[in-house]
C-alpha positions in Angstrom: 151.3 76.0 163.6 152.2 79.7 163.9 153.3 81.6 160.8 155.0 84.9 160.5 155.3 87.2 157.5 157.5 90.2 156.7 156.5 92.6 154.0 159.1 94.7 152.1 157.0 97.3 150.5 157.6 99.5 147.5 155.2 101.7 145.6 154.3 99.0 143.0 155.4 95.6 144.4 155.6 94.0 147.9 158.1 91.2 148.6 156.7 88.8 151.1 158.7 86.3 153.3 156.7 83.7 155.2 158.3 81.8 158.1 157.1 79.0 160.3 157.4 79.2 164.1 160.9 77.7 163.9 162.1 80.6 161.7 162.3 78.4 158.6 161.4 80.2 155.4 158.5 78.4 153.8 157.7 80.8 150.9 159.0 84.0 149.3 156.9 85.8 146.7 156.2 89.2 145.2 152.8 90.7 144.7 151.2 94.0 143.9 151.3 96.6 146.8 147.6 96.3 147.5 146.0 95.0 150.7 143.8 92.5 148.9 146.6 91.1 146.9 148.8 90.8 149.9 146.1 89.1 152.0 145.2 86.7 149.2 148.9 85.7 148.7 149.3 85.1 152.5 146.1 83.1 152.9 147.1 81.0 149.8 150.2 79.8 151.7 148.9 79.4 155.3 145.5 79.6 157.0 146.6 81.8 159.9 149.3 84.1 161.0 150.6 85.2 164.3 152.1 88.4 163.0 152.3 90.2 159.6 154.8 93.0 159.8 155.8 95.9 157.6 158.2 98.8 157.9 156.8 102.3 158.5 156.7 104.2 155.2 154.5 106.1 152.8 152.1 103.2 152.2 152.2 101.8 155.7 149.0 103.4 157.1 146.9 102.3 154.1 148.4 98.8 153.9 148.3 98.3 157.7 144.6 99.2 157.8 143.8 97.2 154.7 145.4 93.9 155.8 144.1 94.3 159.4 140.6 94.8 158.0 141.1 91.5 156.1 141.7 89.6 159.3 145.5 89.6 159.4 147.4 90.6 162.6 149.3 93.5 161.2 152.1 95.3 163.0 154.3 98.2 161.9 157.9 98.7 162.8 160.0 101.9 162.7 162.7 102.1 160.2 165.3 102.8 162.9 164.5 99.6 164.7 164.6 97.6 161.4 168.0 99.1 160.6 169.4 98.1 164.0 168.1 94.6 163.6 169.7 94.4 160.1 173.0 95.5 161.5 172.9 92.8 164.2 171.9 90.0 161.7 175.1 90.3 159.8 173.6 89.4 156.4 174.1 91.9 153.5 172.3 90.8 150.4 168.9 91.2 148.8 167.5 87.8 149.9 168.5 88.5 153.5 166.9 91.9 153.2 163.6 90.3 152.2 163.8 87.8 155.1 164.8 90.2 157.8 161.2 91.7 158.3 159.8 88.2 158.9 162.5 87.2 161.4 162.0 90.6 163.1 158.3 89.8 163.7 159.1 86.4 165.3 159.6 86.3 169.1 163.1 85.2 170.2 
């Protein structure tokens, strides 16, 4: 089964939302903003991922390289694209904000 993850990154913590291939949220968690901690949290939930996405930002190059080096299929998305997707999704709360990156990484 394909899994997708969206990362909402801040300087100290990263919120992770993991979806199955049907778009159903199977796990939400928060870990330290460190590639090893993120990879470990992801692999604890599912053995493989189709995409692991994060928004472009100050930590994006470091996190992208780190999680890619640990075998995860990392992708980075521009903030403008994420904002446009958020507007079209219609949800406006913190939980929806954490889930949006994961849904954005899933193919339609």
